[in-house]
Structure formats: structure tokens, C-alpha cells
C-alpha positions as CSV (number, residue, x, y, z in Angstrom):
1,M,183.1,-61.9,134.3
2,I,186.7,-63.0,135.1
3,D,185.3,-65.7,137.4
4,S,183.1,-67.1,134.7
5,L,186.0,-67.2,132.3
6,R,188.2,-68.9,134.9
7,D,185.7,-71.7,134.9
8,E,186.7,-72.4,131.3
9,F,190.2,-73.5,132.6
10,P,189.8,-76.1,135.3
11,A,192.8,-77.6,137.0
12,T,195.3,-75.1,135.7
13,S,197.2,-74.3,138.9
14,G,200.8,-73.7,138.2
15,Y,200.5,-72.7,134.5
16,L,202.4,-69.4,134.2
17,A,203.2,-69.5,130.5
18,A,200.4,-67.6,128.7
19,C,203.2,-65.5,127.1
20,T,204.4,-68.8,125.5
21,M,201.1,-70.6,124.8
22,G,197.6,-70.1,126.0
23,L,195.4,-72.8,127.4
24,A,192.4,-74.2,125.5
25,P,189.1,-73.1,127.0
26,A,186.5,-75.8,127.6
27,S,184.1,-74.3,125.0
28,T,187.0,-74.2,122.4
29,R,187.8,-77.8,123.1
30,R,184.1,-78.8,122.6
31,A,183.9,-76.9,119.3
32,I,187.0,-78.5,117.9
33,S,185.9,-81.9,119.1
34,A,182.5,-81.4,117.4
35,D,184.1,-80.3,114.2
36,L,186.4,-83.4,114.1
37,E,183.2,-85.5,114.3
38,L,181.7,-83.6,111.4
39,W,184.9,-83.9,109.4
40,A,185.1,-87.6,110.1
41,A,181.5,-88.1,109.1
42,G,182.0,-86.2,105.8
43,R,179.6,-83.4,107.0
44,A,182.1,-80.6,107.4
45,T,181.6,-77.8,104.8
46,M,183.6,-74.8,103.6
47,D,180.6,-72.6,104.3
48,G,180.7,-73.7,107.9
49,Y,184.4,-73.0,108.2
50,G,183.9,-69.6,106.5
51,A,181.3,-68.7,109.1
52,A,183.8,-69.6,111.8
53,V,186.4,-67.3,110.2
54,E,183.9,-64.4,110.1
55,R,182.9,-65.0,113.8
56,G,186.6,-64.8,114.7
57,R,187.2,-61.7,112.6
58,S,184.2,-59.9,114.2
59,A,185.2,-60.9,117.7
60,F,188.8,-59.6,117.2
61,A,187.4,-56.4,115.7
62,R,185.4,-55.8,118.9
63,L,188.3,-56.6,121.1
64,V,190.5,-54.0,119.5
65,H,187.7,-51.4,118.8
66,V,187.7,-51.4,115.0
67,D,185.2,-52.3,112.3
68,A,185.5,-55.9,111.0
69,G,186.2,-54.5,107.5
70,R,189.6,-53.3,108.8
71,V,190.7,-56.8,109.9
72,A,192.6,-59.3,107.7
73,I,193.0,-62.9,108.7
74,G,196.2,-64.9,108.4
75,S,198.2,-67.7,110.0
76,Q,201.4,-66.1,111.3
77,V,202.5,-62.6,112.3
78,S,205.7,-62.7,110.3
79,A,203.7,-63.5,107.1
80,Q,201.4,-60.5,107.7
81,A,204.3,-58.2,108.6
82,S,205.9,-59.3,105.3
83,V,203.0,-57.8,103.4
84,I,203.9,-54.4,104.9
85,A,207.6,-55.0,104.4
86,A,207.1,-55.7,100.7
87,S,205.3,-52.4,100.4
88,A,208.0,-50.3,102.1
89,P,209.6,-47.7,99.8
90,D,213.1,-48.2,98.6
91,H,215.6,-46.7,101.1
92,A,212.9,-46.6,103.8
93,E,213.9,-46.5,107.5
94,V,212.0,-48.8,109.9
95,L,212.5,-48.0,113.5
96,S,212.0,-50.6,116.3
97,V,212.9,-51.6,119.8
98,R,216.3,-53.3,120.2
99,G,215.7,-57.0,120.8
100,D,212.1,-57.0,119.8
101,F,210.5,-60.2,118.6
102,S,212.0,-61.4,115.3
103,S,208.6,-61.8,113.6
104,V,208.3,-58.0,113.8
105,L,211.8,-57.2,112.6
106,A,213.0,-60.0,110.2
107,P,210.5,-59.3,107.4
108,F,211.9,-55.7,107.1
109,A,215.5,-56.8,107.4
110,Q,214.9,-59.1,104.3
111,Q,214.2,-56.0,102.3
112,A,217.8,-54.9,102.6
113,H,218.4,-55.5,98.9
114,R,216.2,-52.4,98.3
115,E,218.2,-50.5,101.0
116,V,215.3,-50.7,103.4
117,R,217.1,-50.4,106.8
118,V,216.0,-51.4,110.3
119,R,217.2,-49.2,113.1
120,E,216.9,-50.6,116.6
121,V,217.0,-48.4,119.7
122,P,216.5,-49.0,123.4
123,L,212.8,-49.2,124.4
124,E,212.9,-46.1,126.4
125,A,214.4,-44.1,123.5
126,L,211.9,-45.2,120.9
127,A,209.7,-42.1,120.7
128,D,212.7,-39.7,120.8
129,A,214.4,-41.7,118.0
130,V,211.7,-40.9,115.4
131,T,212.9,-38.5,112.7
132,D,211.5,-37.1,109.5
133,D,213.4,-40.0,107.7
134,T,211.5,-42.7,109.6
135,W,208.9,-44.4,107.3
136,L,207.6,-46.9,109.9
137,I,207.8,-47.5,113.6
138,A,207.4,-51.3,114.1
139,F,207.2,-52.6,117.7
140,S,205.6,-55.0,120.1
141,L,203.3,-53.1,122.6
142,V,204.5,-55.6,125.3
143,Q,208.0,-56.9,124.8
144,S,208.3,-60.7,124.7
145,A,211.7,-61.1,126.3
146,S,211.1,-58.6,129.2
147,G,207.4,-57.9,129.6
148,R,208.1,-54.2,129.4
149,I,205.3,-52.0,127.9
150,V,206.1,-49.4,125.2
151,D,204.9,-45.9,126.0
152,V,202.5,-46.1,123.0
153,D,201.1,-42.6,123.5
154,A,204.5,-41.0,123.2
155,V,205.4,-43.2,120.2
156,L,202.1,-42.4,118.4
157,E,202.6,-38.7,119.1
158,A,206.1,-38.7,117.7
159,A,204.9,-40.6,114.6
160,A,202.2,-38.0,113.9
161,R,204.7,-35.2,114.4
162,H,207.2,-36.7,111.9
163,G,204.8,-38.2,109.4
164,A,205.8,-41.8,110.2
165,R,203.6,-44.9,109.9
166,T,203.1,-47.3,112.8
167,L,202.9,-51.1,113.1
168,V,202.1,-52.5,116.6
169,D,202.4,-56.1,117.4
170,L,199.7,-57.0,119.9
171,T,200.6,-60.7,120.3
172,Q,201.8,-60.3,123.9
173,S,199.1,-57.8,124.9
174,A,195.7,-58.6,123.3
175,G,193.6,-60.5,125.9
176,W,194.8,-58.5,128.9
177,L,195.9,-55.0,127.9
178,D,193.3,-53.0,126.1
179,F,194.3,-51.1,122.9
180,D,192.4,-49.3,120.3
181,A,193.8,-50.5,117.0
182,S,192.4,-47.5,115.1
183,R,195.2,-45.4,116.7
184,A,197.8,-47.3,114.7
185,D,198.3,-47.6,110.9
186,A,198.6,-51.4,111.3
187,T,198.5,-54.0,114.0
188,V,199.3,-57.7,113.9
189,C,198.5,-60.3,116.5
190,H,198.8,-64.1,116.7
191,T,195.9,-65.3,118.9
192,Y,197.4,-68.5,120.4
193,K,198.9,-66.8,123.5
194,W,196.8,-64.6,125.8
195,L,193.7,-65.1,123.6
196,C,193.9,-68.9,124.0
197,A,193.1,-69.8,120.4
198,P,194.7,-72.6,118.5
199,R,197.9,-71.8,116.7
200,G,197.4,-70.9,113.1
201,A,195.0,-67.9,113.4
202,S,196.5,-64.4,113.3
203,M,195.1,-61.0,112.6
204,M,196.1,-57.7,111.0
205,T,194.3,-54.4,111.2
206,L,194.8,-51.6,108.8
207,S,193.9,-48.0,108.7
208,P,192.2,-46.9,105.4
209,S,195.0,-44.7,104.3
210,F,197.7,-47.3,105.0
211,H,195.6,-50.0,103.4
212,A,195.7,-48.0,100.2
213,Q,199.5,-48.0,100.1
214,L,200.0,-51.8,100.6
215,R,200.3,-54.4,97.9
216,P,198.4,-57.6,98.6
217,V,201.4,-59.8,97.7
218,Q,199.9,-62.9,99.3
219,A,196.6,-62.6,97.4
220,G,194.8,-65.8,96.7
221,W,191.3,-67.1,96.2
222,Y,190.3,-66.1,99.8
223,A,191.2,-62.5,99.1
224,G,188.6,-62.2,96.4
225,A,185.5,-60.0,96.6
226,D,183.6,-63.2,95.7
227,V,185.6,-65.9,97.4
228,F,184.2,-68.9,95.6
229,G,184.3,-67.0,92.3
230,S,188.0,-66.4,92.7
231,C,189.3,-69.9,92.7
232,Y,190.7,-70.0,89.1
233,G,192.9,-67.8,87.1
234,A,195.0,-64.8,87.8
235,D,192.5,-62.1,86.9
236,I,190.4,-61.9,90.1
237,T,188.7,-58.9,91.7
238,L,190.0,-58.5,95.2
239,A,187.9,-57.4,98.1
240,D,187.7,-53.7,98.7
241,D,188.3,-53.9,102.4
242,A,191.0,-55.5,104.5
243,R,189.9,-59.0,103.3
244,R,192.1,-58.4,100.2
245,F,195.0,-59.2,102.5
246,D,193.4,-62.5,103.8
247,V,195.1,-65.8,103.3
248,S,193.2,-69.1,103.0
249,P,192.4,-70.1,106.6
250,A,193.5,-73.3,108.3
251,W,189.9,-74.5,108.9
252,Q,190.2,-76.4,112.1
253,A,192.2,-73.6,113.8
254,W,189.5,-71.1,113.0
255,V,186.8,-73.3,114.5
256,G,188.6,-73.0,117.8
257,A,189.7,-69.4,117.3
258,A,186.1,-68.2,116.9
259,E,185.2,-69.7,120.3
260,S,188.2,-68.3,122.1
261,L,188.0,-64.9,120.6
262,E,184.4,-64.5,121.4
263,L,185.1,-65.3,125.0
264,F,187.7,-62.6,125.3
265,A,185.8,-60.0,123.2
266,G,183.1,-60.0,125.9
267,L,185.5,-59.4,128.8
268,D,186.2,-56.3,130.8
269,L,189.8,-56.0,129.8
270,P,190.7,-53.4,132.4
271,A,189.5,-55.8,135.0
272,V,191.6,-58.6,133.4
273,R,194.6,-56.3,133.5
274,A,194.0,-55.4,137.1
275,H,193.8,-59.1,138.0
276,N,196.9,-60.1,136.1
277,V,199.1,-57.1,137.0
278,G,198.0,-57.4,140.7
279,L,199.4,-60.9,140.9
280,A,202.6,-59.8,139.1
281,K,203.1,-57.0,141.6
282,E,202.6,-59.5,144.5
283,L,205.4,-61.7,143.0
284,C,207.7,-58.7,142.5
285,A,207.2,-57.8,146.2
286,A,207.9,-61.4,147.3
287,L,211.1,-61.6,145.2
288,G,212.3,-58.1,145.9
289,L,212.0,-57.0,142.2
290,P,211.0,-53.6,141.0
291,A,207.2,-53.4,140.6
292,A,206.1,-53.3,136.9
293,D,202.8,-52.6,135.3
294,S,202.8,-55.8,133.2
295,A,201.3,-59.2,133.4
296,I,204.8,-60.6,132.6
297,V,207.5,-60.7,135.2
298,T,211.1,-61.3,134.3
299,W,214.4,-61.4,136.1
300,A,218.0,-62.2,135.4
301,D,218.6,-66.0,135.3
302,P,221.5,-66.5,132.9
303,D,222.2,-70.0,134.0
304,G,218.6,-71.1,134.0
305,C,218.6,-72.2,137.6
306,D,215.4,-70.4,138.6
307,V,213.6,-71.8,135.6
308,R,214.7,-75.3,136.5
309,A,213.7,-74.8,140.1
310,M,210.2,-73.7,139.2
311,A,209.9,-76.6,136.7
312,D,211.0,-79.0,139.4
313,A,208.2,-77.5,141.6
314,G,205.6,-78.4,138.9
315,L,205.3,-74.9,137.5
316,A,205.1,-74.1,133.8
317,V,207.3,-71.1,133.1
318,S,209.7,-70.1,130.4
319,G,213.2,-68.6,130.0
320,R,214.0,-66.0,127.4
321,A,217.1,-63.9,126.6
322,G,218.8,-64.9,129.8
323,N,215.7,-64.1,131.9
324,A,213.3,-66.2,133.9
325,R,209.8,-65.3,132.7
326,V,206.4,-65.9,134.2
327,A,203.0,-64.7,133.0
328,F,199.8,-64.2,135.0
329,H,196.4,-64.7,133.4
330,V,192.8,-65.1,134.4
331,W,193.3,-68.7,135.6
332,N,196.1,-67.8,138.1
333,D,195.7,-66.7,141.7
334,E,197.7,-66.0,144.8
335,R,198.6,-69.7,145.2
336,D,200.7,-69.4,142.1
337,V,202.6,-66.4,143.5
338,A,203.4,-68.4,146.6
339,R,204.6,-71.4,144.7
340,I,206.9,-69.3,142.5
341,A,208.4,-67.5,145.5
342,D,208.9,-70.7,147.4
343,A,210.6,-72.4,144.5
344,V,213.0,-69.5,143.9
345,R,213.8,-69.1,147.5
346,V,214.5,-72.8,148.0
347,R,216.8,-72.7,145.0
348,A,218.6,-69.6,146.3
349,F,219.3,-71.3,149.6
350,A,220.1,-74.7,148.4
């Protein structure tokens, strides 16, 4: 199945930046192009766009092993995390990984006026840092800056032991690292990276018990039980399930997202992980780096010389937090490993 998906990405040799932005699959490009023609001809409809949203919602639900009724749609991770932050009790402690992505942390930091406090600890200390005072543990399953993977089993066990809630950001993992979202109280995920959807389609999953504690502070007409009956006035009946946390979708983004999400929802994610991580381990061996069980490989590059050398060699990579960062996905192969290693070695001996 990986081979069939790879056919969706022709001529992508040297693209090692899925952790920054995914690539548009051929079927997604066709769907967006067809929609543009409908729009230009005046034949696009809100019902058609709504159907695309529900296809995307259902596909993501399958991908993370939950019922579609537990999935809320949005446009940005930070906005969806803000719904949870707005519902944090006064004086609540939010525990997270030091240096985690700002979209996970900043919404809670903005509740400081209610004495909500964010406590950041090293990744390896996260589970041990949970206490009875911790209201929420908020973290990215795969860290953006380093590619390191949180020991989610240990964190979830600590959360259960201390009665803490959990929020897991899947943005850097969904699409290559399988995770059952029903294990967490909430997950958030922007789909434009490893899931190769257009930017502007994000997801949030909620457990029933956590759902009941949250205020739908972003509620609008699309959160109504009857969407088109909720367009006017303040007194609307919200949906009973996670749709009460929906925001009005960016139509064209969801046309593309539905196609991309359906592609990945049908994949054998353990096989995708084995492919991606296998290439990452080959690169680590070639560069003399410690092997890691992640599709993202990073190493110290404080002056950006390695990033520039790889860019000069025609490779699309990224630099974050003083590191060079490369990401392996389904379209990559051993030739990409060799090109990275050659570029870095040439720079080192220049």
C-alpha cells in the first residue's frame, strides 16, 4: 500500500520536509482543481462542501480509532487548544514539555490572569513530574524541534494515577505514527504536514467526560445541531456531540483535506512507520548519530551550515531551535539518505 501511495507523489526526490509542510497528493490536486472549476462556474454548493467536511471528519476518526462523533473540526491547533485553555479552572496547573510547540503552550499561558500556570519540564521527566495538583498534561507526541517521541504510555499512566487530564498534539505524528486517540482526554492535529492536506483543516478529538467539562467558546452557526437552522440569533441549540466545538470550515481547504485524509486513513501505519524510521536510522548510521525511533532526524547545527549545504544540494530540509532537521515520509527512499550524507560530508570537509 505504501507503493501505491508513493505514486501520488511523482518527482519528489529530495523533499525531506514533511515535518514543515506535506506534499499535495495527485488525487488532492485533482479534487481542488475540479472544485475551482465548479466555483468559477457558479455550481459550487454549501451542501457539497459540507459533505467534504464530513468525509474528512470520518477519515480522521478512522485514522485515530475513534467514532466520528468525537471529532471536532477547526482551522488551527492553537484555536482548538484555546477552547480547552478557556475551560481550565482558575489556579490550574498545566504540565508540558520544555520547548514544546507554542500552539500547545501559548493558549494556556494566556490564562495567567486567572492564575492558570504552565509548568515546563524536560521531556524525559514528564511522567514523573505529574502530581495531584496537575489539572492537564499538554504535549506533542512527537516534538517538532527534535523529533523525539514522548513515552505516552508512562504519561497516560501517571495521569490516571493522579487524576490529571491529557491533551496530545498529533500534528507531528498523525500519518506515520499510529495512536489511539480514545486513550487521551483530547487530541489536536493540524493535517497539513504528514497527512498532506491543505493548510486550514485541523482536528480535535474529545473523550465524553472531558467534552462535558468544556465550554464551546468558539460556537457559531456551524456548531448547531441543525447547521442551517443556526445561522441567525444567539439562541441556538448546539450539537450534542463534538460538533458543538466545530468552527465554520474553509471550504476549499476541506475539499483537499477529505481526499488526503482518506488516503492516509486506509494505510497500514505500522508499515509507514517502519519505512520512515528505517530511512531515518540509515541516515543516523551514515552521519554517526545515535539511532532514534522517529521519522524526524535532528542534529546540532547552530550556525545553519548543514542546512545551507543540503539546500545547495537541492534538498528541501529545515532548521529549528539550532538544529538541522530532516523528515522521511512515504515518498523518500535510500537515494535521499545518500544525498543528505553526501551534502553534509562535503560541507564538513570544505
